[in-house]
C-alpha positions as CSV (number, residue, x, y, z in Angstrom):
1,M,119.4,76.7,101.5
2,T,118.0,74.9,98.7
3,D,115.5,71.7,97.9
4,T,119.1,70.4,96.9
5,G,120.8,71.2,100.1
6,V,123.1,73.9,98.5
7,E,123.5,77.1,100.8
8,I,123.3,80.0,98.4
9,T,125.7,83.0,99.6
10,A,127.1,85.7,97.7
11,E,130.4,83.8,97.4
12,L,128.5,81.3,95.7
13,V,126.9,83.5,93.3
14,R,130.6,85.5,92.6
15,E,131.8,81.7,91.9
16,L,129.4,81.0,89.3
17,L,129.6,83.9,87.8
18,R,133.8,83.5,87.6
19,D,132.9,80.1,86.0
20,Q,130.4,80.9,83.2
21,H,130.2,84.8,83.0
22,P,133.7,86.0,84.2
23,D,133.1,89.3,83.4
24,L,130.5,90.2,85.8
25,A,132.9,88.2,88.7
26,D,134.0,91.0,90.3
27,H,131.0,93.2,90.8
28,H,129.9,93.5,94.2
29,V,127.4,91.1,94.8
30,R,124.5,91.4,97.9
31,L,121.4,89.7,99.1
32,G,118.2,91.6,97.1
33,A,115.3,89.6,97.7
34,R,113.8,86.0,98.8
35,G,110.1,85.0,96.6
36,W,108.6,81.7,96.8
37,D,110.5,80.1,93.5
38,N,113.9,82.3,93.4
39,Q,116.4,84.0,95.1
40,L,117.8,87.5,93.8
41,W,121.0,88.3,94.5
42,R,121.7,92.2,93.7
43,L,125.0,92.6,91.2
44,R,126.5,96.3,90.7
45,D,123.4,98.1,90.7
46,D,121.6,97.2,87.7
47,L,121.6,93.7,87.2
48,A,120.4,90.9,89.3
49,V,121.2,87.2,89.5
50,R,118.0,84.7,89.7
51,L,118.2,81.5,91.4
52,P,115.8,79.1,92.1
53,W,116.1,77.7,95.5
54,A,112.4,76.3,97.3
55,T,110.7,74.6,94.5
56,E,111.1,72.1,91.6
57,S,109.0,73.8,89.3
58,A,111.2,77.3,89.2
59,D,113.9,75.6,87.0
60,A,111.4,75.4,84.2
61,L,109.5,79.2,85.0
62,L,113.6,80.2,84.6
63,N,113.9,78.9,80.9
64,K,110.5,80.2,80.2
65,E,111.1,83.6,81.0
66,Y,114.8,83.9,79.6
67,T,113.2,82.4,75.7
68,W,110.3,85.0,75.8
69,L,110.3,88.0,78.0
70,P,113.2,89.5,76.5
71,A,111.0,90.5,73.3
72,L,107.9,91.3,74.7
73,A,109.7,93.3,77.3
74,A,110.8,95.5,74.5
75,K,107.3,96.6,73.8
76,L,106.2,97.2,77.5
77,P,105.9,101.2,78.9
78,V,107.0,99.9,82.5
79,P,111.0,98.5,83.9
80,V,110.1,95.0,83.5
81,P,113.2,92.4,84.5
82,V,114.9,91.6,81.7
83,P,117.3,88.2,81.4
84,Q,120.5,89.1,79.9
85,R,122.8,86.1,80.5
86,F,121.8,82.4,81.3
87,G,123.6,79.9,84.1
88,E,123.8,76.7,83.3
89,P,123.2,73.5,86.1
90,S,127.0,72.6,86.9
91,E,128.3,71.0,90.0
92,R,128.4,73.7,92.1
93,F,124.5,74.2,91.4
94,P,122.6,71.9,89.7
95,R,119.9,73.9,88.4
96,P,119.7,77.1,85.7
97,W,119.7,80.5,86.6
98,I,119.5,84.0,84.9
99,V,121.0,87.3,85.1
100,T,118.5,90.0,84.9
101,T,118.0,93.8,84.8
102,W,117.4,95.2,88.1
103,V,114.0,97.1,88.9
104,P,113.8,99.1,91.3
105,G,110.9,99.9,93.4
106,E,109.2,98.8,96.8
107,P,106.3,95.4,96.6
108,A,103.1,97.1,96.4
109,D,102.0,94.5,98.9
110,R,104.3,96.9,101.6
111,A,104.0,99.9,99.6
112,P,100.5,99.8,98.3
113,A,99.7,102.2,95.2
114,T,97.6,105.4,96.1
115,H,97.7,107.7,93.3
116,A,94.7,106.1,91.9
117,T,94.5,108.0,88.2
118,Q,98.6,107.1,87.5
119,A,98.2,103.6,89.1
120,A,95.3,103.0,87.0
121,T,96.9,104.4,84.0
122,T,100.1,102.6,84.1
123,L,98.7,99.3,84.9
124,A,96.2,99.4,81.9
125,A,99.1,100.7,79.8
126,F,101.0,97.7,80.6
127,L,98.4,95.3,79.9
128,T,97.0,96.2,77.1
129,A,101.1,96.2,75.7
130,L,101.1,92.7,76.8
131,H,98.0,91.7,76.2
132,R,98.6,90.7,72.1
133,P,98.0,87.5,70.2
134,A,100.6,84.9,71.6
135,P,102.3,82.2,69.0
136,E,101.1,78.6,69.1
137,L,104.2,77.4,70.5
138,A,103.3,80.2,73.7
139,P,103.3,78.2,77.1
140,T,99.8,77.4,78.3
141,G,98.4,78.6,81.6
142,R,98.6,75.3,83.9
143,N,94.4,75.1,84.2
144,R,94.5,79.2,84.2
145,G,93.5,81.4,82.1
146,G,90.9,79.5,80.9
147,P,87.2,78.3,81.7
148,L,86.4,79.9,85.1
149,S,84.1,77.2,85.8
150,A,87.7,74.2,85.7
151,C,87.8,76.1,89.3
152,A,84.6,75.7,90.7
153,G,86.1,72.9,93.0
154,V,88.7,74.7,94.2
155,F,86.1,78.1,95.0
156,A,84.1,75.7,96.9
157,E,87.0,74.5,98.8
158,Q,88.8,77.8,99.6
159,L,85.0,79.7,100.3
160,A,84.2,77.2,103.0
161,S,87.8,78.0,104.6
162,A,88.0,81.5,104.7
163,T,84.3,81.5,105.9
164,E,85.4,78.8,108.8
165,L,88.2,81.0,109.7
166,G,86.3,84.2,109.7
167,L,88.6,85.8,106.7
168,I,85.2,87.0,104.7
169,A,82.4,89.2,105.8
170,D,80.0,88.2,103.7
171,P,80.6,84.9,101.9
172,D,76.8,84.6,99.9
173,V,77.6,87.8,98.0
174,V,81.4,86.8,97.7
175,R,79.4,82.9,96.0
176,A,77.1,85.3,93.7
177,V,79.9,87.4,92.4
178,W,82.1,84.4,91.7
179,E,78.9,82.5,90.3
180,D,78.3,85.4,87.9
181,G,81.7,85.1,86.4
182,V,81.5,81.5,85.8
183,A,78.2,82.2,83.8
184,A,79.4,85.1,81.6
185,P,80.1,83.9,78.1
186,E,83.6,82.4,78.0
187,W,86.6,84.1,75.8
188,A,86.2,83.9,72.1
189,G,89.1,85.6,70.7
190,P,92.9,84.5,70.4
191,A,95.2,83.3,73.5
192,L,96.9,86.7,74.4
193,W,100.1,86.6,76.5
194,L,99.0,86.9,80.3
195,H,101.4,88.0,83.2
196,G,99.8,85.3,85.2
197,D,100.8,86.1,88.6
198,L,100.4,89.9,89.1
199,H,99.6,90.0,93.4
200,P,100.8,92.6,95.3
201,A,104.5,91.6,95.6
202,N,104.9,91.6,91.7
203,V,104.3,94.9,91.3
204,L,106.7,97.9,92.5
205,T,105.8,101.4,93.2
206,S,107.7,104.6,94.5
207,E,106.1,107.0,96.0
208,G,102.5,106.0,95.6
209,A,102.8,105.5,91.9
210,I,103.5,102.3,90.1
211,C,106.9,101.7,89.0
212,G,107.6,98.2,87.4
213,V,106.5,94.7,87.2
214,I,108.3,91.6,88.1
215,D,108.3,87.9,88.3
216,F,107.4,86.8,84.7
217,G,107.9,82.8,85.4
218,D,104.2,82.5,85.4
219,L,103.9,83.6,81.6
220,F,101.3,82.4,79.4
221,A,98.5,82.5,77.1
222,G,94.7,82.5,77.9
223,D,92.0,84.7,78.4
224,P,93.0,88.5,79.5
225,A,90.6,88.4,82.1
226,F,92.8,86.4,83.9
227,D,95.1,89.2,84.2
228,L,92.5,92.0,84.1
229,A,91.5,90.5,87.5
230,A,94.5,91.9,89.4
231,A,93.2,95.5,89.2
232,W,90.8,94.9,92.3
233,I,93.6,93.5,94.3
234,L,96.4,96.5,93.0
235,L,94.6,99.7,92.7
236,P,93.3,102.0,95.5
237,D,90.0,102.5,95.5
238,G,88.1,104.9,93.1
239,A,90.7,103.3,90.1
240,I,89.0,100.2,88.5
241,D,86.5,102.3,86.5
242,L,89.6,104.7,84.9
243,F,91.5,101.6,84.9
244,H,88.7,100.1,82.6
245,T,88.4,102.7,80.4
246,A,92.0,103.3,80.0
247,Y,92.5,99.3,79.3
248,Q,92.5,99.3,75.5
249,P,90.2,97.7,73.7
250,N,87.7,98.5,76.3
251,P,86.8,94.9,77.9
252,D,83.5,94.0,77.2
253,A,80.6,93.0,80.0
254,A,81.6,89.4,80.0
255,T,85.2,90.1,80.3
256,L,84.5,92.5,83.2
257,R,82.5,89.3,84.8
258,R,85.1,87.0,84.6
259,A,87.6,89.3,85.7
260,R,85.6,89.6,88.9
261,G,85.6,85.7,89.0
262,H,89.2,85.4,88.9
263,A,89.4,88.2,91.2
264,V,87.7,86.4,94.0
265,L,90.3,83.5,93.7
266,R,93.0,85.8,93.7
267,A,91.6,87.1,97.0
268,F,91.4,84.2,98.6
269,A,94.9,83.0,97.7
270,C,96.1,86.0,98.9
271,L,94.3,86.1,102.5
272,F,95.3,82.2,103.4
273,I,99.0,83.5,102.2
274,A,97.9,86.3,104.8
275,D,96.7,83.9,107.4
276,A,99.5,81.6,107.2
277,G,101.7,84.7,108.0
278,V,99.6,86.0,110.7
279,R,100.0,82.4,112.1
280,G,103.8,82.4,111.8
281,H,103.8,79.6,108.9
282,P,107.0,79.1,106.9
283,G,106.1,81.6,103.3
284,G,103.1,83.3,104.8
285,K,102.9,87.1,104.1
286,P,100.5,89.1,106.5
287,S,101.1,92.0,104.1
288,W,98.8,90.5,101.7
289,G,95.8,90.5,103.7
290,P,94.7,94.2,103.2
291,P,94.9,94.6,99.7
292,A,92.9,90.6,99.7
293,Q,90.3,92.3,101.8
294,A,89.8,95.5,99.7
295,A,89.8,93.7,96.4
296,L,86.6,91.6,98.1
297,R,85.2,94.5,99.9
298,R,84.8,96.1,96.2
299,L,83.8,93.4,94.6
300,I,81.1,93.3,97.1
301,E,79.9,96.6,96.5
302,T,79.8,96.7,92.8
303,H,77.8,93.3,93.2
304,H,75.2,94.9,95.5
């Protein structure tokens, strides 16, 4: 059930297609996945219908994907969901929706990448291709992708909560990693295109290898350190140095320091989502805990 009270079913999806894209309406429809903002309904074997259901912000995110992603996708070396059709709000469904290509694979929170070399080089190739100067009209990151110091209050609250819940083993070192990132020189280059939401459920794997990246709703322009932080959570042990070598141009020391600071925030977010799942709260995902704990362990080890 969406926040507007409309129940999304296979029949509703077929009716929406019949109204606006009738050439697609007679194909088999089945539920693919339910995410934070959207539901994905498989259409044929190669397409998916993406409908917002749980958050008001999802409408703007779908519009953003439809506007910007097709041109970027053509230059990316891994499969991504490319918008194909746009669905206008209607009496049947009062929100926009899109038809995209379907990217096969398992989310990395359920099937982590285990091939260190392949995962490091594939993620590096993806981010190298994506991280290009964005046009002036590119979307911004809503306080993300900018100076880490802007997140000082969030970090302090999250560190205190994580410590109280017993989610982190060495809060003093975690704080030191964060403070080192804050102290690093800020990004002085052009605002680059960023995925903006590289958590474990938005990277797909197959037999331990990264095979796709999904959900570009948070696409925005900013400091590449924001995306580089994801390597600490997504990659297996022993892959981070290879990732930094494969990413071009090789990130400088200041960018790596900022990336570690962002990685702390990313790990905290995953820890709280995992803890909510353990406690049985709606939206919680216990599978996000292990990659977050692994990221913090690696960050602590490299800081010593």
